FIMIMI-431548 format. One record per residue (C-alpha): x, y, z; residue number from 1. Coordinates in steps of 0.001 Angstrom, whole numbers, plus 524288, in hexadecimal, padded with zeros to 5 digits. Layout:
[r [X Y Z] NUM]
...
END
This chain:
[r [0769B 33EEB 7CC0F] 1]
[r [07517 330B3 7C7F2] 2]
[r [06A75 333AF 7BE08] 3]
[r [07488 33B56 7B624] 4]
[r [07C2B 32ED7 7B3BE] 5]
[r [0720B 323EF 7B49F] 6]
[r [06570 3223E 7ACD7] 7]
[r [06052 31931 7B765] 8]
[r [06463 31988 7C5B3] 9]
[r [05B93 30FDD 7CCDF] 10]
[r [05A09 301C2 7C85F] 11]
[r [04FAE 2F7A7 7CB63] 12]
[r [058F3 2EC18 7CBF5] 13]
[r [06662 2E73F 7C7F0] 14]
[r [0626A 2E449 7B9E5] 15]
[r [05CBB 2F1F2 7B85D] 16]
[r [06995 2F77B 7BDA2] 17]
[r [071AE 2EEF4 7B49F] 18]
[r [06A08 2F25E 7A873] 19]
[r [06673 300A3 7AA5B] 20]
[r [07185 3072C 7B1E3] 21]
[r [078F5 3107E 7A923] 22]
[r [0829E 31B85 7ABDC] 23]
[r [0818D 327AA 7A36F] 24]
[r [08F25 32D5B 7A1AF] 25]
[r [08F97 33BE2 79E58] 26]
[r [09A4B 341DA 7961D] 27]
[r [0A662 34682 79D80] 28]
[r [0A163 3419F 7AAAA] 29]
[r [0A8E8 3470C 7B641] 30]
[r [0A5B5 34244 7C3ED] 31]
[r [0AA39 34F02 7CA2D] 32]
[r [0A107 35794 7C256] 33]
[r [095EE 34E5C 7BEF0] 34]
[r [09429 34836 7CC52] 35]
[r [09ACE 35018 7D72A] 36]
[r [097F1 35DAD 7D1D2] 37]
[r [08A59 3599E 7CD60] 38]
[r [086C0 35512 7DB15] 39]
[r [08C51 361D0 7E057] 40]
[r [08385 36932 7D6F2] 41]
[r [076BA 36207 7D948] 42]
[r [078A4 35E9A 7E7A6] 43]
[r [0842A 3663D 7ED73] 44]
[r [0818F 36231 7FB85] 45]
[r [0809E 353D6 7F848] 46]
[r [089E2 34BDB 800CE] 47]
[r [0950A 345FC 7F8F5] 48]
[r [0A013 341C2 80207] 49]
[r [0A055 33F41 810A4] 50]
[r [0AE9D 33E04 81469] 51]
[r [0B2D9 3390E 821C4] 52]
[r [0BF89 33414 82762] 53]
[r [0C470 32BDF 832B7] 54]
[r [0C785 3384B 83A53] 55]
[r [0B927 33BED 83B5E] 56]
[r [0B904 3468F 830F1] 57]
[r [0ADCF 3477D 82744] 58]
[r [0AA28 3506D 81BEA] 59]
[r [09DB5 34FE7 813CF] 60]
[r [09F90 35516 805EE] 61]
[r [09461 358B4 7FCF2] 62]
[r [09505 35825 7EE32] 63]
[r [09668 366FA 7EE56] 64]
[r [0A26B 36529 7F703] 65]
[r [0A829 35AE8 7EDE7] 66]
[r [0A601 363A2 7E200] 67]
[r [0AC3C 36F64 7E8AD] 68]
[r [0B80F 367F8 7EDAF] 69]
[r [0BA45 3603E 7E129] 70]
[r [0B980 36CD8 7D933] 71]
[r [0C3F0 372DA 7E1E1] 72]
[r [0CC70 366CF 7E04B] 73]
[r [0CA5E 366B0 7D187] 74]
[r [0CE87 374E9 7D0BB] 75]
[r [0DA76 37221 7D910] 76]
[r [0DE97 36659 7D0FF] 77]
[r [0DCD3 36E33 7C48D] 78]
[r [0E5E5 378AE 7CA0C] 79]
[r [0F007 36E14 7CC7F] 80]
[r [0EF74 36AB0 7BE17] 81]
[r [0E759 35E44 7BF41] 82]
[r [0DEA6 35CEB 7B356] 83]
[r [0D642 353C7 7AB72] 84]
[r [0DCD0 3468A 7A96D] 85]
[r [0E730 34838 7B40C] 86]
[r [0E95D 33CAD 7BD36] 87]
[r [0E7C1 33FEA 7CBA1] 88]
[r [0E9DA 33607 7D685] 89]
[r [0E23D 33807 7E329] 90]
[r [0E634 3318A 7EFF4] 91]
[r [0DC05 336AF 7F95B] 92]
[r [0D83A 32B21 8021E] 93]
[r [0CA7B 32E0E 80745] 94]
[r [0CC4F 33CB8 80897] 95]
[r [0C084 344A4 80422] 96]
[r [0C90D 34C15 7FA8C] 97]
[r [0C8C0 34011 7F1C6] 98]
[r [0BAEB 34359 7ED75] 99]
[r [0BE74 3516F 7EA75] 100]
[r [0CB06 34DF5 7E351] 101]
[r [0C5AB 34327 7DA94] 102]
[r [0B9E2 34B82 7D6F1] 103]
[r [0C2D8 35707 7D3DC] 104]
[r [0CBA4 34ED4 7CB3F] 105]
[r [0BFC5 349BA 7C3EC] 106]
[r [0BB6E 357CB 7C1BD] 107]
[r [0C818 35B70 7BAF6] 108]
[r [0C8AE 34EC3 7B338] 109]
[r [0D4CB 34937 7B9D1] 110]
[r [0D67E 33A9F 7BBD3] 111]
[r [0D5E0 33662 7CA1B] 112]
[r [0DE45 32B53 7CF60] 113]
[r [0D9CE 327CD 7DD36] 114]
[r [0E445 320B9 7E4EA] 115]
[r [0E5AD 31A6E 7F22B] 116]
[r [0EE47 3206C 7FCA5] 117]
[r [0F53D 31346 7FDA8] 118]
[r [0FD0D 315F8 7F14A] 119]
[r [10BBD 31595 7F343] 120]
[r [11637 31D8F 7EC6B] 121]
[r [11789 3130E 7E1E2] 122]
[r [108CA 312A5 7DF93] 123]
[r [107E5 32166 7DE00] 124]
[r [1135C 32201 7D486] 125]
[r [10D80 31735 7CC39] 126]
[r [1003E 31DF2 7CB7E] 127]
[r [105CD 32B5C 7C8C7] 128]
[r [10DF9 32667 7BD67] 129]
[r [103D9 31D00 7B7F2] 130]
[r [0F938 3276D 7B726] 131]
[r [1015F 333F1 7B612] 132]
[r [0FAF3 338FF 7C263] 133]
[r [0FB4F 347DC 7C2F7] 134]
[r [0F712 34A74 7D0EF] 135]
[r [0F4B7 3434D 7DDB4] 136]
[r [0EA91 347D7 7E79C] 137]
[r [0ECE4 34140 7F4A7] 138]
[r [0E91C 340A9 802E3] 139]
[r [0F3C5 3477A 80A9E] 140]
[r [0F67A 33BC6 81345] 141]
[r [10454 33851 81717] 142]
[r [104B3 32B15 8102E] 143]
[r [0FDEF 32FC6 803CF] 144]
[r [106A7 33B9F 80286] 145]
[r [112E6 333A4 80556] 146]
[r [1109F 32A04 7FA33] 147]
[r [10D0C 334A0 7F05F] 148]
[r [118F4 33CBA 7F426] 149]
[r [121EC 33101 7F244] 150]
[r [11BED 32E28 7E50A] 151]
[r [11B44 33C03 7DFEB] 152]
[r [1293F 33D44 7DAA6] 153]
[r [1265D 331A3 7D1D0] 154]
[r [11954 336DE 7CCF5] 155]
[r [11D42 340DA 7C29D] 156]
[r [10F6C 34359 7BDA0] 157]
[r [10A2D 34726 7CB17] 158]
[r [10A52 35603 7CB4F] 159]
[r [1021B 357F7 7D7A4] 160]
[r [10047 350F0 7E47F] 161]
[r [0F497 35673 7EBB2] 162]
[r [0F1CD 353BF 7FA0D] 163]
[r [0E4B1 35552 800F3] 164]
[r [0EC28 355E2 80DE2] 165]
[r [0EF54 3554E 818BD] 166]
[r [0FD57 352F8 813ED] 167]
[r [1014F 35B77 80868] 168]
[r [10F8F 358A0 804F6] 169]
[r [11865 362B5 7FEE5] 170]
[r [1163A 36349 7F045] 171]
[r [10830 35E9E 7F144] 172]
[r [0FC08 36686 7EE45] 173]
[r [0F269 3698C 7F936] 174]
[r [0E508 364DC 7F4BA] 175]
[r [0DD24 36C02 7FF0B] 176]
[r [0E3AE 3791B 7FC95] 177]
[r [0E2EE 3770A 7EDE7] 178]
[r [0D44C 3749B 7ED7C] 179]
[r [0D163 38022 7F666] 180]
[r [0D961 3898E 7EE36] 181]
[r [0D4FB 38451 7E103] 182]
[r [0CD2C 38D68 7D830] 183]
[r [0BF48 38A2A 7D445] 184]
[r [0BECC 37DE3 7CC03] 185]
[r [0BB9C 37F5D 7BDAC] 186]
[r [0B616 37314 7B788] 187]
[r [0BDDA 36ED8 7AB97] 188]
[r [0B6ED 36FC4 79E95] 189]
[r [0B90B 36119 79CBD] 190]
[r [0BDDB 359C9 7A8A7] 191]
[r [0BD08 34C5D 7A25D] 192]
[r [0B6DD 34355 7989C] 193]
[r [0B0D6 33666 79C97] 194]
[r [0BCA7 32F1D 7973C] 195]
[r [0C6C4 33665 79F5E] 196]
[r [0CD10 32F49 7AAC5] 197]
[r [0C707 333EF 7B78C] 198]
[r [0CBB3 329C4 7C135] 199]
[r [0D699 31FDE 7C1B1] 200]
[r [0DA56 31541 7CB43] 201]
[r [0E6B1 30D4F 7CC62] 202]
[r [0E227 2FF8A 7CF19] 203]
[r [0EB4D 2F4AD 7D2EE] 204]
[r [0EABE 2E77A 7CC6D] 205]
[r [0F104 2DACD 7D0C7] 206]
[r [0FD02 2DD89 7C899] 207]
[r [103F5 2E935 7C2E9] 208]
[r [10221 2F7A4 7C586] 209]
[r [0F4C8 2FD91 7C876] 210]
[r [0EBCD 2FFFF 7BCEF] 211]
[r [0E674 30DA1 7BA5C] 212]
[r [0D7AF 30CA9 7B940] 213]
[r [0D27E 318CC 7B25B] 214]
[r [0C432 31CF8 7B305] 215]
[r [0BDC7 32772 7AACD] 216]
[r [0B4C3 33270 7AF65] 217]
[r [0A863 32A3C 7ADE4] 218]
[r [0ACF9 32091 7B83D] 219]
[r [0A576 326E4 7C3AC] 220]
[r [09887 32430 7BCE2] 221]
[r [09B84 315AA 7BD87] 222]
[r [09AA7 316CD 7CC46] 223]
[r [08C4B 31A5E 7CC16] 224]
[r [08A0F 30BBA 7CD62] 225]
[r [093B2 30B15 7D8B5] 226]
[r [08CA7 31532 7E0D8] 227]
[r [07E76 31407 7DCB8] 228]
[r [07D16 305A2 7D9B2] 229]
[r [08742 2FF36 7E260] 230]
[r [08905 3081B 7EE2A] 231]
[r [07A77 30B0B 7ECB5] 232]
[r [07C70 31977 7EFE5] 233]
[r [0736F 3250F 7EEE8] 234]
[r [0741C 33383 7F245] 235]
[r [071D6 3309B 800B0] 236]
[r [07CEC 326C2 801E0] 237]
[r [088FB 3288B 80A54] 238]
[r [0925A 31EE8 8043D] 239]
[r [09F5B 319EC 8095D] 240]
[r [0A8D0 31259 800D7] 241]
[r [0B4C8 30E78 808A4] 242]
[r [0BF7C 310FC 7FEBA] 243]
[r [0CBBD 3192A 7FE00] 244]
[r [0CB42 32316 7F2F1] 245]
[r [0D749 31D1E 7ECB5] 246]
[r [0CF6A 31154 7E868] 247]
[r [0C590 3100E 7DD7E] 248]
[r [0BB01 30C49 7E741] 249]
[r [0BAD7 31A71 7EBD8] 250]
[r [0B503 31FC0 7DF49] 251]
[r [0AC21 313DF 7DEE0] 252]
[r [0A6D1 31619 7EC6E] 253]
[r [0A8CE 32413 7F0EA] 254]
[r [0A8B9 32D20 7E550] 255]
[r [0A311 32B3C 7D7B5] 256]
[r [09683 32379 7D889] 257]
[r [0932E 327F5 7E649] 258]
[r [09337 3363A 7E244] 259]
[r [08BD9 333A3 7D599] 260]
[r [0812F 32D7E 7DDF8] 261]
[r [08209 338EE 7E785] 262]
[r [0861E 33131 7F392] 263]
[r [08E02 336D6 7FECF] 264]
[r [09B53 3302C 7FEE1] 265]
[r [0A08F 32CE9 80C68] 266]
[r [0AF4B 32CAA 80E47] 267]
[r [0B605 3270E 81A3B] 268]
[r [0C439 32B62 819F1] 269]
[r [0CBD2 32230 822BC] 270]
[r [0D9BB 31D6B 8240C] 271]
[r [0D712 30FEC 829CA] 272]
[r [0CB0F 3078C 82787] 273]
[r [0C423 30402 8342C] 274]
[r [0B74D 2FC81 832D2] 275]
[r [0B0DA 30228 83F09] 276]
[r [0B3E5 3100F 83AA3] 277]
[r [0ACFD 30D54 82DD3] 278]
[r [0A112 307EA 834C9] 279]
[r [0A0C2 31434 83D30] 280]
[r [0A131 31C5E 830BA] 281]
[r [09543 3152E 82B5A] 282]
[r [08DDC 31855 837C0] 283]
[r [09233 32670 83977] 284]
[r [09010 32B31 82B95] 285]
[r [0848F 3227A 827D7] 286]
[r [08B2F 31CA8 81BEB] 287]
[r [080EA 31736 812A0] 288]
[r [08957 30F99 8090B] 289]
[r [0968B 308FF 80A47] 290]
[r [0A014 3025B 80100] 291]
[r [0ACC2 2FB6A 8047F] 292]
[r [0B4DC 2EF66 8010B] 293]
[r [0B142 2E274 80786] 294]
[r [0BD15 2E3AC 8107B] 295]
[r [0B6D2 2EF58 81749] 296]
[r [0AA18 2E803 81984] 297]
[r [0B1EA 2DC87 81EF5] 298]
[r [0B76A 2E5B1 8293A] 299]
[r [0AA3C 2EC08 82C2D] 300]
[r [0A314 2DF3B 82EB2] 301]
[r [0AD19 2DBAD 83913] 302]
[r [0A91C 2E786 84123] 303]
[r [09D62 2E8AC 84A3C] 304]
[r [094A5 2EF9B 8407E] 305]
[r [08949 2EFBD 84A30] 306]
[r [09010 2FAF4 8515A] 307]
[r [08DBB 30412 845C7] 308]
[r [0817B 309F7 84002] 309]
[r [0822D 306A3 83196] 310]
[r [073D6 3095E 82ECE] 311]
[r [07728 313E5 824AB] 312]
[r [07ECB 30A18 81C78] 313]
[r [075DE 30577 81187] 314]
[r [07EBA 2FFDA 80716] 315]
[r [08C0E 2F961 8066B] 316]
[r [09444 2F5D7 7FAA4] 317]
[r [0A0CF 2EE50 7F986] 318]
[r [0ABC2 2EDDE 7EF7F] 319]
[r [0BA59 2ED07 7ED99] 320]
[r [0BB62 2DE6D 7EF90] 321]
[r [0B214 2D308 7EF9B] 322]
[r [0A8AE 2D1C8 7FB04] 323]
[r [0A8B7 2C5A0 80374] 324]
[r [09AAC 2C13A 80605] 325]
[r [09D7E 2BFC6 81486] 326]
[r [0A040 2CE66 81583] 327]
[r [0938C 2D168 80E6B] 328]
[r [08B8C 2C8ED 81779] 329]
[r [091BF 2CE13 823F3] 330]
[r [0900F 2DC75 82013] 331]
[r [081DA 2D9F3 81C8B] 332]
[r [07FB3 2D2D0 8296B] 333]
[r [0858B 2DE17 8313B] 334]
[r [07F95 2E98E 829D5] 335]
[r [0746C 2E44F 821A5] 336]
[r [07B0E 2EA56 815A7] 337]
[r [07E87 2E2CA 8095D] 338]
[r [08B80 2E4F9 80283] 339]
[r [08A95 2E869 7F414] 340]
[r [096C1 2E46F 7ECC2] 341]
[r [09BF3 2E95D 7DFBE] 342]
[r [0A76C 2E728 7D6AF] 343]
[r [0AF68 2F0A2 7CECB] 344]
[r [0BD60 2F4C0 7CC23] 345]
[r [0C5BF 300E0 7CB69] 346]
[r [0C33A 2FFCC 7BCC7] 347]
[r [0B462 2FF98 7BE34] 348]
[r [0A8D0 303B5 7C63A] 349]
[r [09FA0 2F91D 7CB6D] 350]
[r [09ED5 2EDE6 7C1E0] 351]
[r [097D7 2E40B 7CA86] 352]
[r [08FEE 2E7EC 7D669] 353]
[r [08575 2E4D3 7E055] 354]
[r [07BE7 2EFC7 7DDC2] 355]
[r [0703C 2F330 7E67E] 356]
[r [0673D 2EB5B 7DDAA] 357]
[r [0704C 2DF6F 7DE5B] 358]
[r [06FA1 2D6CA 7EA71] 359]
[r [07D72 2D487 7EFBC] 360]
[r [08307 2C6E1 7EF68] 361]
[r [08DE2 2C692 7F990] 362]
[r [09AD9 2C4D7 7F2AD] 363]
[r [095B3 2C8EA 7E552] 364]
[r [099AF 2D5B5 7DECF] 365]
[r [08BEA 2D73D 7D972] 366]
[r [0872E 2D833 7CB78] 367]
[r [08C02 2DF65 7BF82] 368]
[r [0880D 2ED9E 7BE69] 369]
[r [0820E 2F4FF 7B303] 370]
[r [08DEC 2FC92 7AE01] 371]
[r [097AB 2F197 7ABA2] 372]
[r [094E9 2E5C0 7A318] 373]
[r [09B23 2DBC1 7AC33] 374]
[r [09E43 2CD96 7A948] 375]
[r [0A7B5 2C2DD 7AD5C] 376]
[r [0B23A 2BE17 7A409] 377]
[r [0B922 2B11A 7A590] 378]
[r [0C7D3 2AFC9 7A31C] 379]
[r [0C521 2AA39 79589] 380]
[r [0BD90 2B680 7918C] 381]
[r [0B003 2B06F 7924C] 382]
[r [0A501 2B55D 79B01] 383]
[r [0A2F1 2AED8 7A825] 384]
[r [095EB 2A89B 7AB08] 385]
[r [08EFD 2AA30 7B80F] 386]
[r [096FB 2A308 7C24A] 387]
[r [0A3C0 2A42D 7BAB0] 388]
[r [0AF3F 2ACD9 7BE34] 389]
[r [0B3AB 2B78E 7B515] 390]
[r [0BA51 2C4B8 7B488] 391]
[r [0B120 2D048 7B65C] 392]
[r [0B143 2D7F3 7A9A5] 393]
[r [0A9FF 2E3A5 7A40D] 394]
[r [0A512 2E3CD 79607] 395]
[r [0A6C9 2F1E0 79186] 396]
[r [09F9F 2F099 7846F] 397]
[r [0A911 2FA72 77EBF] 398]
[r [0A53B 30509 78878] 399]
[r [0AB21 30839 795BF] 400]
[r [0A0D9 30670 7A06F] 401]
[r [09F6E 311F8 7A9B9] 402]
[r [0A8D1 30F96 7B4F5] 403]
[r [0B236 30683 7ADF5] 404]
[r [0C016 30BB8 7AD7B] 405]
[r [0C582 312A5 7A1A3] 406]
[r [0D2D6 30C1C 7A106] 407]
[r [0DEF5 307DF 7A825] 408]
[r [0E62F 314C3 7A6DE] 409]
[r [0F21F 3141E 79DFD] 410]
[r [0F0C8 30571 79C72] 411]
[r [0E996 30287 78FB7] 412]
[r [0EDC0 2F442 78FE4] 413]
[r [0E7F8 2F1C4 79D4F] 414]
[r [0DBB5 2F942 79962] 415]
[r [0DA78 2F0F4 78D17] 416]
[r [0DC45 2E499 7951E] 417]
[r [0D1A1 2E8A9 79EC3] 418]
[r [0C841 2ECB1 793D7] 419]
[r [0CA1F 2E093 78B82] 420]
[r [0C0D5 2E061 77FB7] 421]
[r [0B6CD 2E93E 78616] 422]
[r [0B6EF 2E1C4 792DC] 423]
[r [0BC86 2E744 79F76] 424]
[r [0C31B 2DCE4 7A7BC] 425]
[r [0C232 2DF4A 7B673] 426]
[r [0CBBC 2D49A 7BA64] 427]
[r [0C214 2D017 7C4E6] 428]
[r [0BC10 2C289 7C50C] 429]
[r [0AE28 2BF5E 7C961] 430]
[r [0A2F9 2B602 7C6FD] 431]
[r [0948E 2B8FF 7C4E0] 432]
[r [08930 2B15D 7CA84] 433]
[r [07C86 2AE47 7C375] 434]
[r [075F6 2BA7A 7C91D] 435]
[r [08048 2C3B0 7C3A9] 436]
[r [087F6 2C5F7 7D049] 437]
[r [096B8 2C6EA 7CEBB] 438]
[r [09FFA 2C087 7D873] 439]
[r [0ADFC 2C522 7D9A2] 440]
[r [0B903 2BB49 7D83D] 441]
[r [0C517 2C408 7D7F7] 442]
[r [0CEB6 2CAB9 7CF11] 443]
[r [0D348 2C265 7C3D9] 444]
[r [0E08A 2C332 7CA8D] 445]
[r [0DA92 2BEEA 7D7A0] 446]
[r [0D396 2B2C2 7D2BE] 447]
[r [0DACF 2A6BF 7D7B2] 448]
[r [0DCE2 29B52 7CE58] 449]
[r [0DECF 28F0E 7D66B] 450]
[r [0DEB7 28127 7D0E5] 451]
[r [0D64A 28576 7C583] 452]
[r [0CC99 28CEC 7CE18] 453]
[r [0CA68 29BBC 7CD46] 454]
[r [0C883 2A0E1 7DB16] 455]
[r [0C42D 2AEBB 7DE0F] 456]
[r [0C9E3 2B4A9 7EA93] 457]
[r [0BD21 2BA9C 7EED0] 458]
[r [0B569 2ADE7 7EFA9] 459]
[r [0BFBE 2A810 7F8AF] 460]
[r [0C054 2B496 800BE] 461]
[r [0B195 2B427 80246] 462]
[r [0B273 2A65C 807B5] 463]
[r [0BD71 2AA29 810F7] 464]
[r [0B613 2B5FB 81631] 465]
[r [0AB51 2AD2B 81B7E] 466]
[r [0B503 2A734 82532] 467]
[r [0B4F1 2AE73 83252] 468]
[r [0C3DA 2AED7 832E9] 469]
[r [0C52B 2B6EB 82687] 470]
[r [0C476 2C5C7 82733] 471]
[r [0CAA4 2C87B 819FE] 472]
[r [0D0D0 2C030 80F7B] 473]
[r [0D6C8 2C06E 80200] 474]
[r [0D7DD 2B527 7F882] 475]
[r [0E350 2B439 7EF1A] 476]
[r [0E980 2A9D1 7E69B] 477]
[r [0F6D0 2A439 7E9DF] 478]
[r [0FF11 29D57 7DF68] 479]
[r [0FEFE 28E81 7E0B6] 480]
[r [106C4 284B6 7D8A6] 481]
[r [0FBDE 27A9A 7D839] 482]
[r [0EF5C 282B4 7D7F2] 483]
[r [0F456 28F00 7D12E] 484]
[r [0EF07 29726 7DC52] 485]
[r [0E951 29459 7E9A9] 486]
[r [0E024 29CC0 7F18D] 487]
[r [0E5FD 2A488 7FCBE] 488]
[r [0DE24 2ABA2 8072B] 489]
[r [0E430 2B707 80E77] 490]
[r [0DBBD 2B8F6 81A95] 491]
[r [0DA0F 2C2DB 82586] 492]
[r [0D493 2BBC0 83161] 493]
[r [0CA77 2C0D1 83AEB] 494]
[r [0CF0B 2C3DC 848AE] 495]
[r [0C8E3 2B759 84E0C] 496]
[r [0D0DF 2AEE4 844DB] 497]
[r [0DE1B 2B592 8448B] 498]
[r [0E3D7 2ACA2 84EEE] 499]
[r [0DE95 2A0B2 847A1] 500]
[r [0E672 2A339 83B3F] 501]
[r [0ECC9 29680 83756] 502]
[r [0EB15 289C5 82FCC] 503]
[r [0DE55 28601 8367E] 504]
[r [0D7D0 292DC 832DC] 505]
[r [0DD36 29201 82502] 506]
[r [0D717 2848D 82369] 507]
[r [0CA38 2895B 8292D] 508]
[r [0C99C 294E5 81FC8] 509]
[r [0CD14 28C30 81432] 510]
[r [0C243 28297 817AF] 511]
[r [0B8CA 28DF8 8192A] 512]
[r [0BBAC 292B1 80B52] 513]
[r [0BA2F 284E4 805E2] 514]
[r [0ACA6 28419 80C07] 515]
[r [0A8A6 291E7 807F7] 516]
[r [0ACCB 291DD 7F9B3] 517]
[r [0B227 2883D 7EFB3] 518]
[r [0BCCE 28022 7F680] 519]
[r [0C6FD 282A7 7EBD7] 520]
[r [0C6C4 2912E 7EF5B] 521]
[r [0CBD5 28F9A 7FD34] 522]
[r [0D88C 296B3 800CA] 523]
[r [0E3C1 28D00 80172] 524]
[r [0EC42 297AB 80778] 525]
[r [0E7BF 2A06F 812A8] 526]
[r [0EF87 2AB96 81875] 527]
[r [0EB1A 2B36A 82458] 528]
[r [0EEE4 2C1CA 8246A] 529]
[r [0EC0E 2CD8B 82D00] 530]
[r [0E71C 2D5BB 82191] 531]
[r [0E542 2D55F 812D7] 532]
[r [0EB92 2DF3A 809AC] 533]
[r [0E172 2E91C 80539] 534]
[r [0DFB1 2F565 7FD55] 535]
[r [0DBA6 301BF 80471] 536]
[r [0CDB6 2FF49 7FFE7] 537]
[r [0CD91 2F245 80700] 538]
[r [0CF20 2E8EB 7FB8D] 539]
[r [0D78E 2DD04 7FDF4] 540]
[r [0E3DD 2DCF6 7F599] 541]
[r [0E48F 2CEE4 7F0E4] 542]
[r [0EF5A 2D2D4 7E77A] 543]
[r [0F830 2D5B6 7F31A] 544]
[r [0F527 2C876 7F922] 545]
[r [0F7DF 2C1B8 7EC1A] 546]
[r [104E1 2C88B 7EAF5] 547]
[r [10878 2C3D0 7F897] 548]
[r [1041C 2B5F6 7F50E] 549]
[r [10D31 2B5F0 7E956] 550]
[r [11943 2BAC3 7F08E] 551]
END
């Protein structure tokens, strides 16, 4: 499959990869037809999706199964009046129907809006009105259904709410019955052009309402790098990315690139994350490749990993937030496996990564990839030298790189601001060492300006994580009349230190940071908490902590 889209697949070294990797984009590319149906044609029994849940159920789907079920769903949606260009929100958690539904919507040229089940009534109303959402396909869970039902009277564009069960409220369409009774699917003469919107995410910033990040139909091809050259997958891989389907990381790690490569995607559908259950899953199903945020690895390394046979696990990748070197070292010590980090956004695919031909440097995001022309821009608009901080930007050279978003939907001003003079501004700050490795500092909004110093949260968090008392932490800036801002650490203590919380431990942790990193970076304020606010994908919500600081 890869040779249809790449002139060269294997590379001798990083420089060869950087210089000679190129994606060939066909006209009117459609992931449903060109990847899913093509695999079903050439290798119908090829394993595509192994779905399991925390109740012990499991189903192995082949590409022939995915084609058949997505065709049925496409026919059903067409009968409901859903057509090319329509906006459809899907709230499907980790249910296997997600893969059928998103593929079906691609096949009819509709725009898919994946969403988390944590959305409230207000969130749903905002999204429905902002994007003129026509239909919602949802898991028939009590909480999900409740919020959609409350929102529905204020969502005038939503003509159909479709439930995959078990709960199917009055006035909703029954997905399972609909797909079984649907007539044979007839492929549209033209489902899409490359420029059409195929996928859209609402992504929250530090201020204001969520932005609508719109991707075109070529976006899946950008994830060839994700699967082949970051996850290091092949046709024999069984890959697990631990992400809810409402988040962008799902299509990064358990859909587009993985199926282009021909890997078998493993799905663990659970309600509550339990580290030991995940370790048991690795052992039982012989997972070969795993990707998760650093938070998950922090939990795993605190378990007795020696109790589990992880010999099938060959490759691990990490993303979502910056990796503390201490987590890297401990995971490697316990498993013998390195962690390969990467950086990207909802707006992009991988822009900076630790590829198989790049030796990881713990704490570094890796090196720039071949698709995006990456550089660092200082606040004055000049280019940062090695060792200097700057905003990560992409030079577009007048042409949209494969994988970079099309626009902020219905917001031309914000789009223009992001794409300033042919340069896409990520809003993330990093520095680059003399060997070309990039090191994350934080969001421009997260960088703390104290007494003339610019302090990145991550470097302080890395220092804190080397103290045995610290399980998790978040660094934020607190307003200060003299210094402008001071560094605050919000810390979750380990069990052995919980009863020692007090001034003596605060002083000990402060001294530890002073010894571990530059003394001016130490946290002048330390707060001990039972837990940190997080997204469902495990990322720490510093914005929530900042809001609390400013109250």
